C-alpha positions as YAML, in Angstrom:
chain: A
units: angstrom
residues:
- id: 1
  name: MET
  ca: [134.30, 46.83, 51.26]
- id: 2
  name: THR
  ca: [133.42, 49.99, 51.65]
- id: 3
  name: VAL
  ca: [132.02, 53.11, 49.69]
- id: 4
  name: THR
  ca: [134.95, 54.63, 48.23]
- id: 5
  name: THR
  ca: [133.29, 57.70, 45.86]
- id: 6
  name: PHE
  ca: [130.02, 59.12, 46.82]
- id: 7
  name: HIS
  ca: [130.05, 62.61, 45.28]
- id: 8
  name: LEU
  ca: [127.49, 65.33, 44.58]
- id: 9
  name: PHE
  ca: [127.91, 67.51, 41.70]
- id: 10
  name: ARG
  ca: [125.53, 70.89, 40.65]
- id: 11
  name: ARG
  ca: [124.41, 70.40, 37.26]
- id: 12
  name: SER
  ca: [123.53, 73.82, 36.36]
- id: 13
  name: ASN
  ca: [123.32, 77.57, 38.06]
- id: 14
  name: LEU
  ca: [119.45, 77.42, 37.39]
- id: 15
  name: PHE
  ca: [117.18, 78.11, 40.40]
- id: 16
  name: ARG
  ca: [120.20, 79.01, 42.40]
- id: 17
  name: LYS
  ca: [119.95, 82.05, 44.67]
- id: 18
  name: SER
  ca: [124.03, 82.64, 45.65]
- id: 19
  name: ALA
  ca: [126.92, 82.90, 43.02]
- id: 20
  name: LYS
  ca: [128.09, 80.54, 45.10]
- id: 21
  name: ASN
  ca: [129.14, 76.35, 44.99]
- id: 22
  name: PRO
  ca: [128.25, 77.20, 40.74]
- id: 23
  name: LYS
  ca: [127.88, 74.53, 38.65]
- id: 24
  name: GLY
  ca: [130.83, 71.68, 38.50]
- id: 25
  name: THR
  ca: [130.86, 72.53, 42.12]
- id: 26
  name: GLY
  ca: [131.32, 68.93, 44.12]
- id: 27
  name: TYR
  ca: [130.93, 67.61, 47.60]
- id: 28
  name: ASP
  ca: [132.34, 64.42, 48.80]
- id: 29
  name: LEU
  ca: [129.80, 62.96, 50.92]
- id: 30
  name: ARG
  ca: [131.45, 59.35, 51.81]
- id: 31
  name: ASN
  ca: [130.70, 60.33, 55.64]
- id: 32
  name: ASN
  ca: [127.09, 61.57, 55.23]
- id: 33
  name: VAL
  ca: [125.44, 58.77, 53.65]
- id: 34
  name: LYS
  ca: [124.19, 55.82, 54.77]
- id: 35
  name: ASN
  ca: [121.08, 53.09, 53.60]
- id: 36
  name: ILE
  ca: [122.63, 52.79, 50.50]
- id: 37
  name: VAL
  ca: [120.26, 50.80, 48.04]
- id: 38
  name: TRP
  ca: [120.66, 50.57, 43.85]
- id: 39
  name: THR
  ca: [118.00, 48.52, 42.00]
- id: 40
  name: THR
  ca: [118.21, 47.49, 37.89]
- id: 41
  name: ASP
  ca: [115.53, 45.74, 36.21]
- id: 42
  name: MET
  ca: [115.09, 44.49, 33.10]
- id: 43
  name: ASN
  ca: [111.63, 45.39, 32.30]
- id: 44
  name: LEU
  ca: [112.10, 48.77, 30.81]
- id: 45
  name: SER
  ca: [112.47, 50.91, 33.82]
- id: 46
  name: ALA
  ca: [115.17, 53.40, 34.94]
- id: 47
  name: GLY
  ca: [118.66, 52.06, 37.52]
- id: 48
  name: THR
  ca: [117.33, 53.57, 41.11]
- id: 49
  name: LEU
  ca: [119.80, 54.70, 44.17]
- id: 50
  name: THR
  ca: [118.14, 55.42, 47.24]
- id: 51
  name: PHE
  ca: [120.08, 57.18, 50.33]
- id: 52
  name: ASP
  ca: [120.05, 58.80, 53.31]
- id: 53
  name: LEU
  ca: [122.39, 62.63, 54.39]
- id: 54
  name: VAL
  ca: [122.87, 62.59, 57.89]
- id: 55
  name: GLU
  ca: [122.63, 65.98, 58.21]
- id: 56
  name: ASP
  ca: [125.95, 67.40, 60.27]
- id: 57
  name: GLY
  ca: [127.03, 71.01, 60.77]
- id: 58
  name: THR
  ca: [125.61, 72.81, 57.73]
- id: 59
  name: PRO
  ca: [123.88, 70.30, 55.77]
- id: 60
  name: VAL
  ca: [124.51, 69.62, 51.66]
- id: 61
  name: VAL
  ca: [121.24, 70.19, 50.09]
- id: 62
  name: PRO
  ca: [121.15, 67.84, 47.04]
- id: 63
  name: TYR
  ca: [118.64, 69.68, 44.62]
- id: 64
  name: THR
  ca: [116.59, 68.28, 42.21]
- id: 65
  name: GLY
  ca: [118.64, 67.19, 38.99]
- id: 66
  name: ASP
  ca: [122.00, 67.21, 40.75]
- id: 67
  name: ILE
  ca: [124.54, 64.10, 39.56]
- id: 68
  name: ILE
  ca: [125.32, 61.37, 42.06]
- id: 69
  name: THR
  ca: [128.07, 59.01, 41.09]
- id: 70
  name: PHE
  ca: [128.51, 56.09, 43.45]
- id: 71
  name: ARG
  ca: [131.85, 53.72, 43.70]
- id: 72
  name: TRP
  ca: [131.66, 50.78, 45.58]
- id: 73
  name: ASP
  ca: [135.24, 48.77, 46.34]
- id: 74
  name: LYS
  ca: [136.60, 51.00, 43.19]
- id: 75
  name: HIS
  ca: [133.86, 49.60, 41.36]
- id: 76
  name: LYS
  ca: [131.31, 52.26, 39.11]
- id: 77
  name: ILE
  ca: [128.35, 51.40, 40.64]
- id: 78
  name: PHE
  ca: [126.24, 54.52, 39.83]
- id: 79
  name: TYR
  ca: [125.84, 57.76, 37.57]
- id: 80
  name: GLY
  ca: [122.87, 59.13, 37.83]
- id: 81
  name: TYR
  ca: [120.67, 62.79, 38.81]
- id: 82
  name: VAL
  ca: [118.80, 63.47, 41.79]
- id: 83
  name: PHE
  ca: [114.41, 63.31, 41.31]
- id: 84
  name: LYS
  ca: [113.55, 63.65, 44.49]
- id: 85
  name: TYR
  ca: [115.04, 64.49, 48.38]
- id: 86
  name: GLU
  ca: [113.03, 64.76, 51.67]
- id: 87
  name: PHE
  ca: [113.71, 66.33, 54.63]
- id: 88
  name: LYS
  ca: [113.17, 63.87, 57.93]
- id: 89
  name: GLY
  ca: [112.14, 64.60, 61.63]
- id: 90
  name: ASP
  ca: [115.52, 62.92, 62.43]
- id: 91
  name: ARG
  ca: [118.03, 65.40, 60.53]
- id: 92
  name: THR
  ca: [118.06, 63.12, 57.82]
- id: 93
  name: ILE
  ca: [117.54, 64.06, 53.73]
- id: 94
  name: SER
  ca: [115.99, 61.03, 52.18]
- id: 95
  name: CYS
  ca: [117.32, 60.58, 48.45]
- id: 96
  name: THR
  ca: [115.43, 58.95, 45.18]
- id: 97
  name: CYS
  ca: [118.01, 58.90, 42.07]
- id: 98
  name: TYR
  ca: [117.53, 57.91, 38.25]
- id: 99
  name: ASP
  ca: [120.56, 56.78, 35.69]
- id: 100
  name: LYS
  ca: [120.24, 57.80, 32.47]
- id: 101
  name: LEU
  ca: [117.52, 55.47, 31.56]
- id: 102
  name: ARG
  ca: [115.42, 57.56, 33.27]
- id: 103
  name: TYR
  ca: [115.10, 59.90, 29.91]
- id: 104
  name: LEU
  ca: [113.98, 56.98, 28.04]
- id: 105
  name: LYS
  ca: [110.42, 57.57, 29.56]
- id: 106
  name: ASN
  ca: [110.39, 61.26, 27.62]
- id: 107
  name: GLN
  ca: [107.58, 60.72, 25.09]
- id: 108
  name: ASP
  ca: [107.87, 61.58, 21.35]
- id: 109
  name: SER
  ca: [106.25, 60.75, 18.15]
- id: 110
  name: ILE
  ca: [108.40, 59.02, 15.08]
- id: 111
  name: VAL
  ca: [107.87, 57.06, 12.24]
- id: 112
  name: PHE
  ca: [110.23, 53.78, 12.42]
- id: 113
  name: LYS
  ca: [111.21, 52.41, 8.55]
- id: 114
  name: THR
  ca: [111.94, 48.70, 8.71]
- id: 115
  name: ASN
  ca: [114.88, 48.33, 10.98]
- id: 116
  name: THR
  ca: [117.08, 46.47, 14.10]
- id: 117
  name: ILE
  ca: [115.88, 47.32, 17.49]
- id: 118
  name: ALA
  ca: [119.79, 48.83, 17.17]
- id: 119
  name: ASP
  ca: [118.63, 51.10, 14.52]
- id: 120
  name: ARG
  ca: [115.66, 51.87, 17.00]
- id: 121
  name: PHE
  ca: [117.95, 52.37, 20.06]
- id: 122
  name: ASN
  ca: [120.18, 54.71, 18.38]
- id: 123
  name: GLU
  ca: [117.45, 56.98, 17.08]
- id: 124
  name: VAL
  ca: [115.73, 57.10, 20.69]
- id: 125
  name: CYS
  ca: [119.09, 57.59, 22.29]
- id: 126
  name: SER
  ca: [120.54, 60.23, 20.49]
- id: 127
  name: ARG
  ca: [117.14, 62.30, 20.31]
- id: 128
  name: ALA
  ca: [117.01, 61.73, 24.26]
- id: 129
  name: GLY
  ca: [120.98, 63.32, 24.14]
- id: 130
  name: LEU
  ca: [122.30, 59.91, 25.76]
- id: 131
  name: SER
  ca: [125.63, 58.67, 25.17]
- id: 132
  name: HIS
  ca: [125.05, 54.80, 24.25]
- id: 133
  name: SER
  ca: [126.65, 52.07, 22.76]
- id: 134
  name: VAL
  ca: [125.09, 48.56, 20.95]
- id: 135
  name: LYS
  ca: [126.98, 45.79, 22.65]
- id: 136
  name: ASN
  ca: [125.29, 42.81, 20.60]
- id: 137
  name: LYS
  ca: [124.02, 43.98, 17.76]
- id: 138
  name: PRO
  ca: [120.80, 41.63, 16.12]
- id: 139
  name: SER
  ca: [120.19, 40.90, 12.63]
- id: 140
  name: HIS
  ca: [116.54, 40.55, 12.69]
- id: 141
  name: LYS
  ca: [114.12, 43.74, 11.52]
- id: 142
  name: VAL
  ca: [111.55, 44.57, 12.91]
- id: 143
  name: ALA
  ca: [108.35, 46.04, 10.55]
- id: 144
  name: ALA
  ca: [108.02, 49.63, 9.65]
- id: 145
  name: GLU
  ca: [106.19, 51.21, 12.33]
- id: 146
  name: ILE
  ca: [104.22, 54.34, 13.73]
- id: 147
  name: CYS
  ca: [104.71, 55.31, 16.75]
- id: 148
  name: ASP
  ca: [102.36, 58.32, 17.60]
- id: 149
  name: GLY
  ca: [103.12, 60.01, 21.28]
- id: 150
  name: LYS
  ca: [104.61, 57.07, 23.28]
- id: 151
  name: SER
  ca: [107.78, 57.11, 25.11]
- id: 152
  name: TYR
  ca: [111.23, 55.67, 24.12]
- id: 153
  name: PHE
  ca: [110.75, 53.23, 26.56]
- id: 154
  name: ASP
  ca: [107.70, 51.70, 24.61]
- id: 155
  name: MET
  ca: [108.91, 52.25, 21.39]
- id: 156
  name: LEU
  ca: [111.76, 50.08, 21.94]
- id: 157
  name: LYS
  ca: [109.38, 47.54, 23.79]
- id: 158
  name: SER
  ca: [107.69, 46.93, 21.05]
- id: 159
  name: ALA
  ca: [110.64, 46.26, 18.88]
- id: 160
  name: ILE
  ca: [112.27, 43.76, 21.35]
- id: 161
  name: ASN
  ca: [108.58, 41.91, 21.72]
- id: 162
  name: LYS
  ca: [108.84, 41.30, 18.06]
- id: 163
  name: THR
  ca: [112.45, 40.27, 18.05]
- id: 164
  name: TYR
  ca: [112.40, 37.95, 20.47]
- id: 165
  name: ARG
  ca: [108.67, 35.90, 19.02]
- id: 166
  name: ALA
  ca: [110.54, 36.03, 15.75]
- id: 167
  name: THR
  ca: [114.10, 34.97, 17.27]
- id: 168
  name: ASN
  ca: [113.95, 34.01, 20.57]
- id: 169
  name: HIS
  ca: [116.24, 36.38, 21.59]
- id: 170
  name: MET
  ca: [115.95, 38.40, 24.29]
- id: 171
  name: TYR
  ca: [117.70, 41.91, 24.33]
- id: 172
  name: PHE
  ca: [117.33, 45.06, 27.09]
- id: 173
  name: VAL
  ca: [118.42, 48.15, 27.75]
- id: 174
  name: ALA
  ca: [121.31, 48.79, 30.91]
- id: 175
  name: THR
  ca: [123.44, 51.61, 31.80]
- id: 176
  name: ASN
  ca: [127.38, 51.00, 31.80]
- id: 177
  name: TYR
  ca: [127.93, 53.62, 34.85]
- id: 178
  name: ASP
  ca: [127.67, 57.08, 32.53]
- id: 179
  name: LYS
  ca: [126.38, 55.18, 29.09]
- id: 180
  name: VAL
  ca: [123.57, 53.82, 27.73]
- id: 181
  name: GLU
  ca: [123.57, 50.05, 26.68]
- id: 182
  name: LEU
  ca: [121.54, 48.01, 24.31]
- id: 183
  name: ARG
  ca: [122.52, 44.20, 25.93]
- id: 184
  name: ARG
  ca: [121.33, 40.48, 24.74]
- id: 185
  name: ALA
  ca: [120.23, 38.44, 27.50]
- id: 186
  name: PRO
  ca: [121.85, 36.73, 29.30]
- id: 187
  name: TYR
  ca: [124.97, 39.55, 28.97]
- id: 188
  name: LYS
  ca: [127.02, 37.79, 30.72]
- id: 189
  name: LYS
  ca: [126.95, 33.98, 32.54]
- id: 190
  name: LEU
  ca: [128.54, 34.41, 36.34]
- id: 191
  name: LYS
  ca: [130.99, 31.40, 37.19]
- id: 192
  name: ILE
  ca: [129.64, 32.35, 40.61]
- id: 193
  name: ILE
  ca: [127.19, 29.46, 42.15]
- id: 194
  name: VAL
  ca: [124.77, 31.25, 44.84]
- id: 195
  name: ASP
  ca: [124.34, 28.37, 47.39]
- id: 196
  name: THR
  ca: [121.66, 28.27, 50.29]
- id: 197
  name: ARG
  ca: [124.48, 25.82, 52.22]
- id: 198
  name: THR
  ca: [126.46, 28.96, 52.44]
- id: 199
  name: VAL
  ca: [125.86, 32.23, 50.83]
- id: 200
  name: VAL
  ca: [122.28, 32.20, 50.94]
- id: 201
  name: THR
  ca: [120.48, 33.28, 54.07]
- id: 202
  name: ASP
  ca: [116.70, 33.61, 52.52]
- id: 203
  name: TYR
  ca: [114.95, 32.46, 49.60]
- id: 204
  name: SER
  ca: [111.95, 31.23, 48.01]
- id: 205
  name: TYR
  ca: [110.66, 29.08, 45.40]
- id: 206
  name: SER
  ca: [107.66, 29.20, 43.15]
- id: 207
  name: VAL
  ca: [105.92, 27.61, 40.30]
- id: 208
  name: ASP
  ca: [102.39, 28.45, 38.68]
- id: 209
  name: ILE
  ca: [100.41, 28.54, 35.68]
- id: 210
  name: ASP
  ca: [98.00, 31.76, 35.58]
- id: 211
  name: ASN
  ca: [99.28, 32.80, 32.62]
- id: 212
  name: THR
  ca: [100.20, 29.66, 30.88]
- id: 213
  name: SER
  ca: [98.21, 28.36, 27.68]
- id: 214
  name: ASN
  ca: [98.27, 24.91, 26.11]
- id: 215
  name: VAL
  ca: [96.28, 25.57, 23.18]
- id: 216
  name: VAL
  ca: [96.54, 28.45, 21.08]
- id: 217
  name: LYS
  ca: [93.91, 29.13, 18.30]
- id: 218
  name: VAL
  ca: [94.99, 31.88, 15.39]
- id: 219
  name: ALA
  ca: [91.85, 33.73, 14.30]
- id: 220
  name: GLN
  ca: [90.82, 34.87, 10.82]
- id: 221
  name: LYS
  ca: [87.83, 36.56, 10.40]
- id: 222
  name: ASP
  ca: [85.84, 36.16, 7.65]
- id: 223
  name: LYS
  ca: [83.11, 38.17, 6.38]
- id: 224
  name: LYS
  ca: [80.77, 37.42, 3.49]
- id: 225
  name: LYS
  ca: [79.73, 39.45, 0.51]
- id: 226
  name: SER
  ca: [76.42, 39.81, -0.35]
- id: 227
  name: GLN
  ca: [75.14, 40.90, -3.66]
- id: 228
  name: SER
  ca: [74.83, 44.58, -3.12]
- id: 229
  name: ASP
  ca: [78.52, 44.63, -1.83]
- id: 230
  name: SER
  ca: [79.33, 42.71, -5.56]
- id: 231
  name: ALA
  ca: [77.39, 45.63, -6.99]
- id: 232
  name: THR
  ca: [79.24, 48.56, -5.06]
- id: 233
  name: ALA
  ca: [81.10, 50.46, -7.65]
- id: 234
  name: LYS
  ca: [84.65, 50.14, -7.85]
- id: 235
  name: GLY
  ca: [86.71, 52.33, -5.50]
- id: 236
  name: LYS
  ca: [83.91, 52.85, -3.28]
- id: 237
  name: LYS
  ca: [84.10, 51.61, -0.12]
- id: 238
  name: SER
  ca: [81.14, 48.93, 0.50]
- id: 239
  name: SER
  ca: [78.44, 50.48, 2.87]
- id: 240
  name: SER
  ca: [77.70, 46.86, 4.33]
- id: 241
  name: LYS
  ca: [78.38, 46.31, 8.21]
- id: 242
  name: GLU
  ca: [79.86, 43.86, 10.32]
- id: 243
  name: THR
  ca: [77.02, 41.55, 11.44]
- id: 244
  name: PRO
  ca: [76.60, 38.31, 12.85]
- id: 245
  name: GLU
  ca: [74.72, 37.38, 9.70]
- id: 246
  name: ASN
  ca: [77.54, 38.37, 7.17]
- id: 247
  name: THR
  ca: [80.56, 37.07, 9.91]
- id: 248
  name: SER
  ca: [82.25, 34.02, 10.86]
- id: 249
  name: PHE
  ca: [85.64, 32.97, 12.13]
- id: 250
  name: SER
  ca: [88.28, 30.05, 10.41]
- id: 251
  name: PHE
  ca: [90.79, 28.42, 12.68]
- id: 252
  name: ALA
  ca: [94.47, 27.10, 12.85]
- id: 253
  name: SER
  ca: [95.23, 25.75, 16.36]
- id: 254
  name: ALA
  ca: [98.36, 23.84, 17.98]
- id: 255
  name: ALA
  ca: [97.74, 22.10, 21.39]
- id: 256
  name: GLY
  ca: [99.95, 20.49, 23.68]
- id: 257
  name: LYS
  ca: [100.18, 17.53, 25.74]
- id: 258
  name: SER
  ca: [100.21, 19.48, 29.40]
- id: 259
  name: VAL
  ca: [96.44, 19.68, 28.43]
- id: 260
  name: GLN
  ca: [95.91, 15.86, 30.33]
- id: 261
  name: GLN
  ca: [97.76, 17.55, 33.53]
- id: 262
  name: TRP
  ca: [96.58, 21.29, 33.77]
- id: 263
  name: GLY
  ca: [93.32, 20.69, 31.70]
- id: 264
  name: ARG
  ca: [92.83, 23.32, 28.57]
- id: 265
  name: LEU
  ca: [93.98, 26.68, 29.05]
- id: 266
  name: GLN
  ca: [93.06, 28.45, 26.02]
- id: 267
  name: THR
  ca: [93.95, 31.23, 24.28]
- id: 268
  name: VAL
  ca: [93.20, 33.09, 20.61]
- id: 269
  name: ILE
  ca: [95.06, 35.56, 18.63]
- id: 270
  name: ASN
  ca: [94.65, 37.27, 15.52]
- id: 271
  name: LYS
  ca: [96.59, 35.98, 12.62]
- id: 272
  name: LYS
  ca: [99.25, 38.07, 11.00]
- id: 273
  name: ASN
  ca: [98.58, 40.27, 7.93]
- id: 274
  name: LYS
  ca: [98.17, 38.28, 4.91]
- id: 275
  name: ALA
  ca: [99.03, 35.08, 6.27]
- id: 276
  name: ASN
  ca: [97.82, 32.36, 4.58]
- id: 277
  name: HIS
  ca: [97.19, 28.36, 6.66]
- id: 278
  name: ALA
  ca: [100.12, 27.35, 6.74]
- id: 279
  name: GLN
  ca: [101.57, 30.12, 8.32]
- id: 280
  name: MET
  ca: [98.56, 30.89, 10.32]
- id: 281
  name: GLN
  ca: [99.30, 27.13, 11.71]
- id: 282
  name: ALA
  ca: [103.25, 27.73, 11.80]
- id: 283
  name: GLN
  ca: [101.98, 31.09, 13.95]
- id: 284
  name: ALA
  ca: [99.66, 28.83, 16.38]
- id: 285
  name: LYS
  ca: [102.82, 26.46, 17.17]
- id: 286
  name: ASN
  ca: [106.09, 29.06, 17.60]
- id: 287
  name: THR
  ca: [103.10, 30.83, 20.39]
- id: 288
  name: LEU
  ca: [102.58, 27.55, 22.44]
- id: 289
  name: LYS
  ca: [106.30, 26.95, 22.34]
- id: 290
  name: LEU
  ca: [106.60, 29.99, 23.93]
- id: 291
  name: ARG
  ca: [103.50, 29.50, 26.28]
- id: 292
  name: ASN
  ca: [103.20, 26.04, 27.09]
- id: 293
  name: VAL
  ca: [105.35, 26.45, 29.87]
- id: 294
  name: ALA
  ca: [105.00, 26.73, 33.59]
- id: 295
  name: ASN
  ca: [106.16, 30.35, 35.21]
- id: 296
  name: LYS
  ca: [109.01, 29.22, 37.74]
- id: 297
  name: LYS
  ca: [110.67, 32.02, 39.91]
- id: 298
  name: LEU
  ca: [113.62, 32.61, 42.14]
- id: 299
  name: SER
  ca: [113.88, 35.31, 44.60]
- id: 300
  name: ILE
  ca: [116.98, 34.98, 46.59]
- id: 301
  name: THR
  ca: [118.87, 36.93, 49.47]
- id: 302
  name: THR
  ca: [122.72, 36.36, 49.29]
- id: 303
  name: LYS
  ca: [126.00, 37.48, 49.53]
- id: 304
  name: GLY
  ca: [126.27, 41.31, 48.02]
- id: 305
  name: ASP
  ca: [128.54, 40.68, 44.56]
- id: 306
  name: VAL
  ca: [128.35, 44.20, 41.88]
- id: 307
  name: ASP
  ca: [128.31, 41.83, 38.43]
- id: 308
  name: LEU
  ca: [125.11, 40.47, 40.33]
- id: 309
  name: VAL
  ca: [122.88, 42.67, 38.10]
- id: 310
  name: ALA
  ca: [119.65, 42.49, 36.17]
- id: 311
  name: GLY
  ca: [120.42, 40.92, 32.53]
- id: 312
  name: ASN
  ca: [123.16, 38.53, 33.56]
- id: 313
  name: ALA
  ca: [122.31, 34.58, 34.78]
- id: 314
  name: VAL
  ca: [123.57, 32.71, 37.61]
- id: 315
  name: THR
  ca: [123.83, 29.09, 38.41]
- id: 316
  name: VAL
  ca: [122.02, 28.46, 41.37]
- id: 317
  name: TYR
  ca: [121.94, 25.43, 43.96]
- id: 318
  name: LEU
  ca: [118.81, 24.68, 46.47]
- id: 319
  name: LYS
  ca: [119.83, 22.56, 49.02]
- id: 320
  name: ASP
  ca: [116.71, 21.74, 50.62]
- id: 321
  name: MET
  ca: [115.29, 20.60, 47.16]
- id: 322
  name: LYS
  ca: [118.70, 19.31, 46.19]
- id: 323
  name: LYS
  ca: [118.03, 21.57, 42.89]
- id: 324
  name: LYS
  ca: [120.88, 22.81, 40.81]
- id: 325
  name: LEU
  ca: [119.42, 25.52, 38.65]
- id: 326
  name: PRO
  ca: [122.00, 26.54, 35.93]
- id: 327
  name: ASN
  ca: [122.22, 30.26, 34.35]
- id: 328
  name: CYS
  ca: [118.97, 31.73, 36.12]
- id: 329
  name: PRO
  ca: [117.98, 35.06, 34.34]
- id: 330
  name: ILE
  ca: [117.80, 37.88, 36.71]
- id: 331
  name: LEU
  ca: [115.43, 39.87, 36.07]
- id: 332
  name: LYS
  ca: [115.40, 42.48, 39.24]
- id: 333
  name: ALA
  ca: [118.29, 42.87, 41.61]
- id: 334
  name: THR
  ca: [118.75, 44.69, 44.77]
- id: 335
  name: HIS
  ca: [121.88, 45.68, 46.18]
- id: 336
  name: ARG
  ca: [122.21, 46.87, 50.38]
- id: 337
  name: PHE
  ca: [125.37, 48.86, 50.33]
- id: 338
  name: ASP
  ca: [126.39, 47.97, 54.01]
- id: 339
  name: THR
  ca: [128.68, 46.48, 56.97]
- id: 340
  name: ASP
  ca: [127.04, 43.64, 55.28]
- id: 341
  name: TYR
  ca: [126.91, 44.11, 51.79]
- id: 342
  name: MET
  ca: [123.75, 41.92, 50.51]
- id: 343
  name: VAL
  ca: [121.71, 41.73, 47.32]
- id: 344
  name: THR
  ca: [118.01, 40.13, 46.81]
- id: 345
  name: LEU
  ca: [117.39, 38.92, 43.52]
- id: 346
  name: GLU
  ca: [114.37, 37.85, 40.89]
- id: 347
  name: MET
  ca: [114.83, 34.91, 38.86]
- id: 348
  name: LYS
  ca: [113.51, 33.20, 36.08]
- id: 349
  name: VAL
  ca: [114.05, 29.57, 36.30]
- id: 350
  name: GLY
  ca: [115.17, 27.97, 32.94]
- id: 351
  name: LYS
  ca: [116.26, 30.07, 29.78]
- id: 352
  name: GLN
  ca: [112.61, 32.26, 29.56]
- id: 353
  name: TRP
  ca: [113.40, 35.84, 29.86]
- id: 354
  name: GLN
  ca: [109.47, 37.43, 29.94]
- id: 355
  name: GLU
  ca: [106.76, 36.53, 31.70]
- id: 356
  name: ASN
  ca: [104.47, 33.56, 30.16]
- id: 357
  name: GLY
  ca: [102.11, 36.15, 27.64]
- id: 358
  name: SER
  ca: [104.03, 39.14, 27.73]
- id: 359
  name: THR
  ca: [105.10, 39.52, 24.04]
- id: 360
  name: ASN
  ca: [101.45, 40.09, 23.26]
...
């Protein structure tokens, strides 16, 4: 396996002092590139490509904004843009590039009506000028929302979290070379088995309950009305302030059996608007189901495969622990393209696609 394409293209003629090598001019950098690292992450961040260019004669200087395309063993890996370059004393130029997801960090103000993640995804991608596609369309509709001065990533995160709480389906955004896609996790359940007896060079497996909750209380704030409140003219706001004397709380709660082993790990959340007690109880039970689990993480360095990317799932066998962990979600993947092509995977063990408590 080897680098089959590594091209730089001039994106525009802006900031250029010379008329030579205008917009669209391409450079083949296959013989000048080393230390290629490609990272994908489910945590609403752009895919990253870093590499070093070795100066040979007259160096090709990658201007910020220039286009980089990269193929490995004929597989389309990366299409993105130079955001940083740095000249070093060893006659190399170190570069950092991001794929098209970087433009979802742009900020905007949008009023969303009640609609789906897919509708909001299409809206923000159109505003950002990105070619895009919905690979898995959700049916759940998210309540109308005002997003003022927020990044497109944050707008999508809000809808993704609300959909996850309501359906237990995790959606995420990723790039398919030069197109941005909305996908449902796991996008692919790979048939690959990552086995510590053969292809794994290093791994770590951890279990913690730092962000776990086994008691959930849904709170409703109650305010007692005084006689002056009752006598307030219709249409006018009461002048009575919230005080310890006129304020109390009522709760609906749910608890898990793990209290016996872990002790009481309690969290309090506010009730949904206009929810009655039965609905508050259901809210407590649903939240408990998400949070009453240990957080299990697995980090593995193994033989590289271009399908081992964030959002897919893979089965792992740990020889030392005699554990077979099916369909582990890949949260982050870091590929190092070299003579020995390797990838480091950060995964969750089990079907959860978010850190405990991250759905707030």
